[in-house]
C-alpha positions as a printed NumPy array, in Angstrom:
array([[ 29.498,   4.942,   1.846],
       [ 32.575,   5.174,  -0.115],
       [ 32.439,   1.413,  -0.868],
       [ 28.978,   1.635,  -2.372],
       [ 30.066,   1.403,  -5.989],
       [ 26.631,  -0.016,  -7.095],
       [ 25.16 ,   3.422,  -5.99 ],
       [ 27.111,   5.45 ,  -8.665],
       [ 24.72 ,   6.936, -11.252],
       [ 21.503,   5.684,  -9.671],
       [ 19.957,   9.18 , -10.079],
       [ 20.029,   8.611, -13.755],
       [ 18.944,   5.01 , -13.551],
       [ 15.865,   6.031, -11.582],
       [ 15.218,   8.871, -14.053],
       [ 15.468,   6.53 , -16.955],
       [ 13.187,   4.041, -15.37 ],
       [ 10.435,   6.614, -14.968],
       [ 10.918,   7.96 , -18.387],
       [  9.962,   4.659, -19.857],
       [  6.663,   4.744, -18.067],
       [  4.794,   7.062, -20.61 ],
       [  5.918,   4.889, -23.431],
       [  4.448,   1.889, -21.668],
       [  1.272,   3.701, -21.025],
       [  0.802,   5.325, -24.448],
       [ -2.361,   4.579, -26.241],
       [ -2.004,   1.825, -28.858],
       [ -4.378,   0.514, -31.39 ],
       [ -3.812,  -2.933, -30.02 ],
       [ -1.665,  -4.117, -27.199],
       [  0.578,  -7.178, -27.738],
       [ -1.88 ,  -9.652, -29.343],
       [ -0.567, -12.794, -27.757],
       [ -0.56 , -11.433, -24.302],
       [ -3.99 ,  -9.798, -24.816],
       [ -5.358, -13.262, -25.911],
       [ -3.835, -15.078, -23.068],
       [ -5.027, -12.545, -20.489],
       [ -8.531, -12.747, -22.008],
       [ -8.533, -16.574, -21.955],
       [ -7.544, -16.798, -18.272],
       [ -9.893, -14.106, -16.986],
       [-12.839, -15.34 , -19.113],
       [-12.365, -18.854, -17.789],
       [-12.33 , -17.433, -14.175],
       [-15.549, -15.423, -14.839],
       [-17.151, -18.249, -16.907],
       [-16.542, -20.741, -14.249],
       [-18.008, -18.608, -11.583],
       [-21.015, -17.839, -13.647],
       [-21.653, -21.648, -14.227],
       [-21.173, -22.679, -10.598],
       [-20.793, -20.252,  -7.62 ],
       [-22.874, -17.363,  -8.929],
       [-26.239, -19.076,  -8.545],
       [-25.556, -20.   ,  -4.974],
       [-25.589, -16.37 ,  -4.042],
       [-23.703, -14.375,  -1.452],
       [-21.232, -15.159,   0.218],
       [-20.482, -18.301,  -1.947],
       [-20.628, -16.154,  -5.112],
       [-18.05 , -13.504,  -3.85 ],
       [-15.729, -16.253,  -2.403],
       [-15.894, -18.378,  -5.656],
       [-15.184, -15.333,  -7.933],
       [-12.319, -14.189,  -5.637],
       [-10.735, -17.758,  -5.851],
       [-11.077, -18.164,  -9.429],
       [ -9.527, -14.691, -10.093],
       [ -6.709, -15.436,  -7.787],
       [ -5.885, -18.645,  -9.586],
       [ -5.993, -16.673, -12.923],
       [ -3.696, -14.098, -11.631],
       [ -1.208, -16.689, -10.533],
       [ -1.239, -18.281, -13.988],
       [ -0.903, -14.888, -15.602],
       [  2.396, -14.344, -13.754],
       [  4.586, -11.667, -12.065],
       [  2.759,  -8.516, -13.166],
       [ -0.703,  -9.733, -12.183],
       [  0.53 , -11.281,  -9.074],
       [  1.875,  -7.9  ,  -8.059],
       [ -1.414,  -6.264,  -8.938],
       [ -3.097,  -8.892,  -6.766],
       [ -0.883,  -8.02 ,  -3.791],
       [ -2.16 ,  -4.347,  -4.335],
       [ -5.704,  -5.592,  -4.146],
       [ -4.867,  -7.653,  -0.995],
       [ -4.062,  -4.323,   0.677],
       [ -7.561,  -2.844,   0.071],
       [ -9.09 ,  -4.044,   3.337],
       [-12.108,  -1.721,   4.225],
       [-12.454,  -0.585,   0.513],
       [-12.611,  -3.694,  -1.591],
       [-14.803,  -6.656,  -0.758],
       [-13.75 ,  -8.82 ,   2.102],
       [-13.689, -12.01 ,   0.118],
       [-11.496, -10.536,  -2.522],
       [ -8.941,  -9.133,  -0.182],
       [ -8.694, -12.406,   1.875],
       [ -8.251, -14.563,  -1.19 ],
       [ -5.63 , -12.289,  -2.787],
       [ -3.54 , -12.295,   0.493],
       [ -2.297, -15.725,  -0.628],
       [ -0.447, -14.127,  -3.452],
       [  1.875, -12.738,  -0.99 ],
       [  3.689, -15.881,  -0.08 ],
       [  2.255, -18.841,  -2.008],
       [  3.81 , -17.957,  -5.399],
       [  5.564, -20.903,  -7.037],
       [  9.411, -20.775,  -6.648],
       [ 11.963, -20.779,  -9.321],
       [ 14.133, -23.939,  -9.058],
       [ 17.311, -23.566,  -7.258],
       [ 19.581, -24.163, -10.298],
       [ 17.744, -21.185, -11.935],
       [ 18.581, -19.019,  -8.837],
       [ 22.209, -20.155,  -8.755],
       [ 22.705, -19.278, -12.399],
       [ 21.176, -15.663, -11.8  ],
       [ 23.288, -15.094,  -8.775],
       [ 26.612, -16.499, -10.293],
       [ 25.87 , -14.323, -13.529],
       [ 25.218, -11.148, -11.458],
       [ 28.521, -11.498,  -9.483],
       [ 30.647, -13.271, -12.065],
       [ 31.932, -16.047,  -9.873],
       [ 30.683, -19.289,  -8.371],
       [ 28.278, -19.245,  -5.206],
       [ 30.97 , -20.921,  -3.263],
       [ 33.312, -18.026,  -3.621],
       [ 30.712, -15.718,  -1.951],
       [ 28.794, -17.901,   0.498],
       [ 29.714, -20.463,   3.049],
       [ 26.073, -21.644,   2.925],
       [ 23.172, -20.867,   0.657],
       [ 19.739, -22.335,   1.383],
       [ 18.309, -23.945,  -1.833],
       [ 14.822, -23.545,  -0.413],
       [ 13.436, -20.   ,  -0.543],
       [ 12.209, -18.272,   2.599],
       [  9.611, -16.534,   0.615],
       [  8.654, -16.351,  -3.141],
       [  6.932, -13.301,  -4.404],
       [  5.992, -11.887,  -7.884],
       [  9.226, -10.217,  -8.776],
       [ 11.643, -12.161,  -6.745],
       [ 12.391, -14.868,  -4.131],
       [ 14.447, -14.585,  -0.871],
       [ 17.047, -17.219,   0.233],
       [ 18.917, -17.358,   3.539],
       [ 22.609, -17.502,   3.375],
       [ 25.91 , -17.16 ,   5.262],
       [ 28.66 , -15.143,   3.799],
       [ 32.409, -16.365,   3.901],
       [ 32.797, -13.763,   6.7  ],
       [ 30.249, -15.692,   8.798],
       [ 27.632, -12.91 ,   8.592],
       [ 24.106, -14.198,   8.039],
       [ 22.194, -12.653,   5.281],
       [ 19.061, -12.665,   3.179],
       [ 19.456, -12.737,  -0.688],
       [ 16.867, -11.385,  -2.886],
       [ 17.058, -12.896,  -6.421],
       [ 15.   , -11.615,  -9.366],
       [ 12.957, -13.975, -11.483],
       [ 14.71 , -14.488, -14.853],
       [ 13.334, -13.051, -18.006],
       [ 10.395, -11.179, -16.52 ],
       [ 11.235,  -7.603, -17.982],
       [  9.471,  -8.234, -21.267],
       [  6.648, -10.055, -19.707],
       [  6.062,  -6.943, -17.427],
       [  6.104,  -4.58 , -20.263],
       [  3.601,  -6.609, -22.246],
       [  1.266,  -6.85 , -19.242],
       [  1.574,  -3.09 , -18.463],
       [  0.506,  -2.481, -22.169],
       [ -2.486,  -4.745, -21.786],
       [ -3.481,  -2.958, -18.631],
       [ -2.937,   0.44 , -20.108],
       [ -5.238,  -0.204, -22.953],
       [ -8.028,  -1.738, -20.737],
       [ -7.977,   0.733, -17.819],
       [ -9.498,   3.905, -19.604],
       [-12.194,   1.513, -21.113],
       [-13.201,   0.164, -17.713],
       [-13.174,   3.526, -16.   ],
       [-15.275,   4.931, -18.602],
       [-18.124,   2.496, -17.803],
       [-17.646,   1.832, -14.132],
       [-18.192,   4.912, -11.78 ],
       [-16.1  ,   3.508,  -8.877],
       [-13.094,   2.974, -11.221],
       [-13.574,   6.426, -12.479],
       [-13.481,   7.972,  -9.104],
       [-10.477,   5.701,  -8.184],
       [ -8.835,   7.219, -11.213],
       [ -7.934,   3.664, -12.527],
       [ -5.819,   4.746, -15.38 ],
       [ -3.728,   6.683, -12.883],
       [ -3.661,   3.776, -10.558],
       [ -2.195,   1.746, -13.466],
       [  0.352,   4.325, -14.278],
       [  1.451,   4.382, -10.579],
       [  1.545,   0.481, -10.769],
       [  3.835,   0.729, -13.833],
       [  6.095,   3.363, -12.064],
       [  6.596,   1.176,  -9.102],
       [  7.126,  -2.123, -11.088],
       [  9.811,  -0.579, -13.423],
       [ 11.77 ,   0.515, -10.357],
       [ 11.306,  -2.993,  -8.682],
       [ 12.983,  -4.436, -11.671],
       [ 16.416,  -2.808, -10.519],
       [ 17.392,  -3.901,  -7.069],
       [ 20.023,  -1.102,  -6.789],
       [ 17.136,   1.237,  -6.572],
       [ 15.567,  -0.765,  -3.869],
       [ 18.815,  -0.778,  -1.974],
       [ 19.014,   3.014,  -2.174],
       [ 15.514,   3.232,  -0.984],
       [ 16.553,   1.321,   2.114],
       [ 19.244,   3.789,   2.758],
       [ 16.945,   6.665,   2.245],
       [ 14.334,   5.377,   4.63 ],
       [ 17.07 ,   4.548,   7.161],
       [ 18.424,   8.088,   6.915],
       [ 14.808,   9.421,   7.643],
       [ 14.608,   7.275,  10.664],
       [ 18.009,   8.373,  11.834],
       [ 17.248,  12.097,  11.362],
       [ 13.968,  11.839,  13.329],
       [ 15.601,   9.749,  16.065],
       [ 13.122,   7.087,  15.238],
       [ 14.373,   3.869,  16.938],
       [ 10.995,   1.811,  16.764],
       [ 11.682,   0.75 ,  13.227],
       [ 14.538,  -1.41 ,  11.898],
       [ 15.785,  -1.393,   8.246],
       [ 17.951,  -4.07 ,   7.05 ],
       [ 21.351,  -2.797,   5.694],
       [ 22.184,  -3.512,   2.163],
       [ 25.659,  -5.183,   1.668],
       [ 28.099,  -2.485,   0.6  ],
       [ 29.447,  -4.66 ,  -2.388],
       [ 26.832,  -7.425,  -3.102],
       [ 24.177,  -5.372,  -4.986],
       [ 23.333,  -5.553,  -8.633],
       [ 20.234,  -5.023, -10.846],
       [ 18.965,  -8.619, -10.158],
       [ 20.512,  -9.614,  -6.674],
       [ 20.324,  -7.968,  -3.524],
       [ 22.34 ,  -9.256,  -0.633],
       [ 21.163,  -7.53 ,   2.865],
       [ 21.363,  -8.042,   6.587],
       [ 19.172, -10.735,   7.834],
       [ 16.686,  -9.838,  10.438],
       [ 14.302, -12.026,  12.306],
       [ 11.158, -11.469,  14.318],
       [  7.432, -12.4  ,  14.983],
       [  5.09 , -12.523,  11.934],
       [  3.013,  -9.507,  11.937],
       [ -0.129, -11.528,  12.647],
       [  1.568, -13.475,  15.539],
       [ -0.302, -11.493,  18.366],
       [ -0.025, -14.277,  20.727],
       [  3.703, -14.563,  20.313],
       [  4.233, -10.877,  20.677],
       [  2.236, -10.739,  23.797],
       [  4.085, -13.642,  25.25 ],
       [  7.298, -11.8  ,  24.713],
       [  6.008,  -8.637,  26.45 ],
       [  5.623,  -6.719,  23.255],
       [  3.394,  -3.615,  23.444],
       [  1.499,  -4.301,  20.226],
       [ -0.195,  -0.768,  20.378],
       [  3.229,   0.667,  20.358],
       [  3.803,  -1.362,  17.092],
       [  0.746,   0.342,  15.459],
       [  1.982,   3.748,  16.675],
       [  5.391,   3.097,  15.188],
       [  4.087,   2.329,  11.704],
       [  1.693,   5.33 ,  11.802],
       [  4.363,   7.825,  12.917],
       [  6.93 ,   6.546,  10.394],
       [  4.765,   6.757,   7.472],
       [  3.452,  10.312,   8.43 ],
       [  6.793,  11.588,   9.376],
       [  8.643,  10.324,   6.242],
       [  6.121,  11.683,   3.962],
       [  5.184,  15.083,   5.6  ],
       [  8.561,  16.077,   6.786],
       [ 11.   ,  14.446,   4.372],
       [  8.895,  13.45 ,   1.386],
       [  9.937,   9.881,   1.328],
       [  8.109,   6.779,   2.925],
       [  7.693,   3.116,   2.465],
       [  4.939,   2.615,   0.106],
       [  3.907,  -0.909,   0.395],
       [  3.157,  -1.868,   3.996],
       [  1.551,  -5.321,   4.369],
       [  1.92 ,  -8.302,   6.662],
       [  4.433, -10.024,   4.424],
       [  6.752,  -6.986,   4.632],
       [  6.718,  -6.597,   8.412],
       [  7.975,  -8.514,  11.405],
       [  8.248,  -7.504,  14.924],
       [ 11.484,  -8.049,  16.815],
       [ 11.192,  -9.556,  20.341],
       [ 12.214,  -6.148,  21.699],
       [  9.131,  -4.667,  20.176],
       [ 10.933,  -2.721,  17.259],
       [  9.185,  -3.149,  13.873],
       [ 11.283,  -4.7  ,  11.092],
       [ 10.281,  -3.157,   7.88 ],
       [ 11.304,  -5.285,   4.763],
       [ 10.772,  -4.935,   0.933],
       [ 11.551,  -1.41 ,  -0.363],
       [ 10.658,  -1.991,  -3.913],
       [  7.98 ,   0.461,  -3.721],
       [  8.863,   3.835,  -2.015],
       [  6.61 ,   6.845,  -1.98 ],
       [  8.472,  10.092,  -3.169],
       [  6.955,  13.494,  -2.964],
       [  8.168,  16.702,  -4.588],
       [  8.661,  19.546,  -2.151],
       [  5.359,  21.119,  -3.306],
       [  3.337,  18.071,  -2.842],
       [  5.08 ,  17.324,   0.436],
       [  3.812,  20.813,   1.729],
       [  0.364,  20.132,   0.463],
       [  0.345,  16.855,   2.346],
       [  1.657,  18.638,   5.482],
       [ -1.044,  21.199,   5.337],
       [ -3.67 ,  18.368,   4.898],
       [ -2.403,  16.609,   7.941],
       [ -2.652,  19.796,  10.103],
       [ -6.067,  20.438,   8.824],
       [ -7.251,  16.92 ,   9.616],
       [ -5.831,  17.213,  13.151],
       [ -7.659,  20.454,  13.731],
       [-10.973,  19.054,  12.212],
       [-10.901,  21.495,   9.354],
       [-12.522,  19.433,   6.691],
       [-12.496,  22.372,   4.159],
       [ -8.718,  22.598,   4.619],
       [ -8.314,  18.861,   3.688],
       [-10.575,  19.318,   0.71 ],
       [ -8.329,  22.365,  -0.436],
       [ -5.293,  19.979,  -0.144],
       [ -7.249,  17.521,  -2.449],
       [ -7.882,  20.392,  -4.927],
       [ -4.346,  21.542,  -4.79 ],
       [ -3.096,  17.79 ,  -5.557],
       [ -5.412,  17.791,  -8.646],
       [ -7.947,  15.337,  -7.19 ],
       [-10.787,  18.024,  -7.358],
       [-10.785,  20.26 , -10.549],
       [ -9.605,  23.724,  -9.672],
       [-12.913,  25.373, -11.003],
       [-14.883,  23.361,  -8.342],
       [-16.542,  25.416,  -5.474],
       [-15.532,  23.733,  -2.297],
       [-18.481,  25.06 ,  -0.371],
       [-20.942,  23.683,  -2.939],
       [-18.863,  20.313,  -2.875],
       [-19.265,  20.046,   0.955],
       [-23.024,  20.671,   0.574],
       [-23.584,  17.954,  -1.893],
       [-20.996,  15.537,  -0.332],
       [-21.019,  15.864,   3.382],
       [-17.476,  15.393,   4.377],
       [-17.897,  16.869,   7.777],
       [-20.746,  14.477,   8.698],
       [-22.595,  11.42 ,   7.465],
       [-25.455,  11.947,   4.853],
       [-27.457,   9.608,   6.86 ],
       [-27.096,   7.876,  10.386],
       [-25.759,   4.4  ,   9.437],
       [-26.835,   2.99 ,  12.864],
       [-30.549,   3.853,  12.12 ],
       [-30.816,   3.757,   8.382],
       [-32.014,   0.649,   6.641],
       [-30.081,  -0.97 ,   3.712],
       [-32.182,   0.699,   1.101],
       [-31.441,   4.129,   2.47 ],
       [-27.823,   3.348,   2.845],
       [-27.607,   2.054,  -0.866],
       [-29.53 ,   5.197,  -2.127],
       [-27.152,   7.497,  -0.224],
       [-24.102,   5.656,  -1.581],
       [-25.409,   6.048,  -5.158],
       [-26.237,   9.693,  -4.545],
       [-22.696,  10.464,  -3.367],
       [-21.059,   8.5  ,  -6.165],
       [-22.864,  10.438,  -8.745],
       [-22.005,  13.602,  -7.102],
       [-18.334,  12.645,  -6.944],
       [-18.33 ,  11.649, -10.643],
       [-20.255,  15.122, -11.49 ],
       [-17.629,  17.075,  -9.581],
       [-14.748,  15.324, -11.386],
       [-13.087,  13.736,  -8.444],
       [ -9.984,  11.585,  -9.285],
       [ -7.753,  10.262,  -6.67 ],
       [ -4.246,  11.572,  -7.41 ],
       [ -1.712,   8.784,  -7.887],
       [  0.676,  10.206,  -5.141],
       [ -2.017,   9.916,  -2.563],
       [ -2.751,   6.122,  -3.6  ],
       [  0.278,   4.687,  -1.856],
       [ -0.415,   6.819,   1.18 ],
       [ -4.008,   5.639,   1.352],
       [ -2.804,   2.016,   0.837],
       [ -0.613,   2.215,   3.771],
       [ -3.174,   3.637,   6.057],
       [ -5.744,   0.967,   4.981],
       [ -3.132,  -1.621,   6.137],
       [ -2.527,   0.174,   9.332],
       [ -6.357,   0.201,   9.978],
       [ -6.594,  -3.517,   9.339],
       [ -3.504,  -4.272,  11.518],
       [ -5.129,  -2.308,  14.355],
       [ -8.074,  -4.76 ,  14.265],
       [ -5.729,  -7.674,  15.303],
       [ -2.864,  -6.037,  17.305],
       [ -4.781,  -3.074,  19.1  ],
       [ -8.411,  -3.271,  18.854],
       [ -8.958,  -1.547,  22.112],
       [ -6.675,   1.283,  21.267],
       [ -8.346,   4.721,  22.064],
       [ -8.413,   6.34 ,  18.599],
       [ -9.052,   9.819,  20.061],
       [ -6.202,   9.538,  22.478],
       [ -3.915,   8.514,  19.544],
       [ -4.914,  11.645,  17.61 ],
       [ -3.841,  13.728,  20.674],
       [ -0.585,  11.728,  20.909],
       [  0.026,  12.301,  17.118],
       [ -0.685,  15.848,  17.451],
       [  1.553,  16.382,  20.409],
       [  4.341,  14.303,  18.702],
       [  4.519,  16.715,  15.583],
       [  4.413,  19.843,  17.908],
       [  7.178,  18.478,  19.978],
       [  9.607,  17.274,  17.369],
       [  8.66 ,  19.111,  14.33 ],
       [  6.849,  22.33 ,  15.321],
       [  9.603,  24.522,  14.299],
       [  9.975,  23.095,  10.772],
       [  6.187,  22.97 ,  10.197],
       [  5.96 ,  26.597,  11.034],
       [  8.769,  27.482,   8.74 ],
       [  7.3  ,  25.194,   5.955],
       [  3.758,  26.252,   5.96 ],
       [  3.679,  29.394,   8.285],
       [  1.51 ,  27.64 ,  10.876],
       [  2.538,  27.036,  14.56 ],
       [  1.077,  23.61 ,  15.276],
       [  1.071,  24.264,  18.937],
       [ -1.712,  26.86 ,  18.202],
       [ -3.864,  24.199,  16.707],
       [ -6.688,  22.962,  18.997],
       [ -7.678,  19.28 ,  18.384],
       [-11.224,  19.179,  17.477],
       [-12.093,  15.463,  18.235],
       [-15.775,  16.123,  17.832],
       [-15.56 ,  17.28 ,  14.4  ],
       [-13.605,  14.159,  13.371],
       [-15.977,  11.884,  15.368],
       [-19.067,  13.625,  13.785],
       [-17.592,  13.071,  10.094],
       [-17.557,   9.334,  10.776],
       [-21.102,   9.271,  12.027],
       [-19.903,   8.787,  15.702],
       [-21.063,  10.618,  18.691],
       [-19.301,  13.894,  18.569],
       [-19.634,  14.133,  22.444],
       [-17.852,  10.867,  23.073],
       [-14.469,  11.651,  24.85 ],
       [-13.053,   8.385,  23.411],
       [-13.736,   5.577,  21.121],
       [-11.763,   2.272,  20.628],
       [-11.032,   0.725,  17.247],
       [-13.206,  -2.308,  18.314],
       [-16.144,   0.016,  18.587],
       [-15.64 ,   1.489,  15.215],
       [-15.538,  -2.08 ,  13.856],
       [-18.674,  -2.871,  15.496],
       [-20.41 ,  -0.092,  13.788],
       [-18.821,  -1.179,  10.451],
       [-19.997,  -4.664,  11.148],
       [-23.498,  -3.552,  11.705],
       [-23.577,  -1.743,   8.366],
       [-22.284,  -4.85 ,   6.652],
       [-24.871,  -7.107,   8.358],
       [-27.644,  -4.788,   6.965],
       [-26.202,  -4.786,   3.467],
       [-25.727,  -8.67 ,   3.461],
       [-29.364,  -9.09 ,   4.769],
       [-30.522,  -6.74 ,   2.058],
       [-28.574,  -8.881,  -0.595],
       [-30.12 , -12.217,   0.601],
       [-33.593, -10.74 ,   0.486],
       [-33.188,  -9.649,  -3.048]])
């Protein structure tokens, strides 16, 4: 640790990065005119082309066509919009399937910077030629993302490493884009209920906070060390974190340990190697929950491009540009919410939302639960027709707006991770018994963190009785079922989607 000279003063660097966000987000009469015009042109072309061609064909051609055109527009608009597109690509189960599927291409199909540009950045940051650092440096990137691209290399010592190199000159462009987004977000949220509930301005603010941190790779390297420390303290050996090099880390270049493994969607490869894919899901779930609830720090950007699986079954966790950090007060609120969820105490979960500021303090939670059935479905989706489901969704949306629900930004990263884990379960462990996993999760926290939980929130977790029937009932499932697999849950979701699709075709 004494050799980590790049780590000196990072507390101030992180604080200064966050201090810039309010200025980037502040209201202005007009954002940068040139960037606003360019953004408007690209987005207008996308929507205009869709209106002329795919829209008249109807669903699913309409949704697929618009998604494809928006993805191309985001690629042309550059790093900030590509990064926003990556956030959209993690919205499986919440955003339209066509949009999520199309935007997944932004994860690893971003045009790469030429090698000479990469060389110039690396040599400028380290103040010496590439040949004085690396015995070999692959000119073709292994991955090219919005903020940076990664090249494989070998140090003069023979150590194989991955080198993350920031795209040159993106700082100013990112600031201009954030200004445009900050200007548009409240306008859109004012007129679109879903964006109002999503707290779209707060989402853009959170996006700004993560992007400004991502522009300094020293902060990412520190995030890697912090997550690794949490895993060490919890004796969590199912997750691998690459080590940042003790000397070769700067604001724009990050040299780290090279780790290999199966792509996260290579289910056949994993199973052929004897990997327990259900254990992979469990490791991701426990690491996020444990990091957030017990230590207040967790990886905030889980997606298929950031994860690999080692042949021995351990999960290789990459890309620490976005890391969730909770104050101790918010960590305790999250912990209370987790214990309430395990016990099937829906009001306790709602109380947590209120404490986080998602529900206004003056809201009567009992009235809220009467109007918005969080402990049960408003209608039975298996027997209701499409008109009834649409009517219920509109009713609930209006009630949420009336009660002033706003998703707090600290919860957004957490929700995004869990949406990814839910989607990953579809391919890696569709026959996983979800009720049994809840039991395992509860027992894990009792066994390993019971004493701290009791000290933190005054509740002995061993005294909690898991109420699986309350949890199943809230999802519209048979509360008497002793078990339910993820595949069965998916089948019910697909039944609802099919009804909605049929309804759209009839209209």
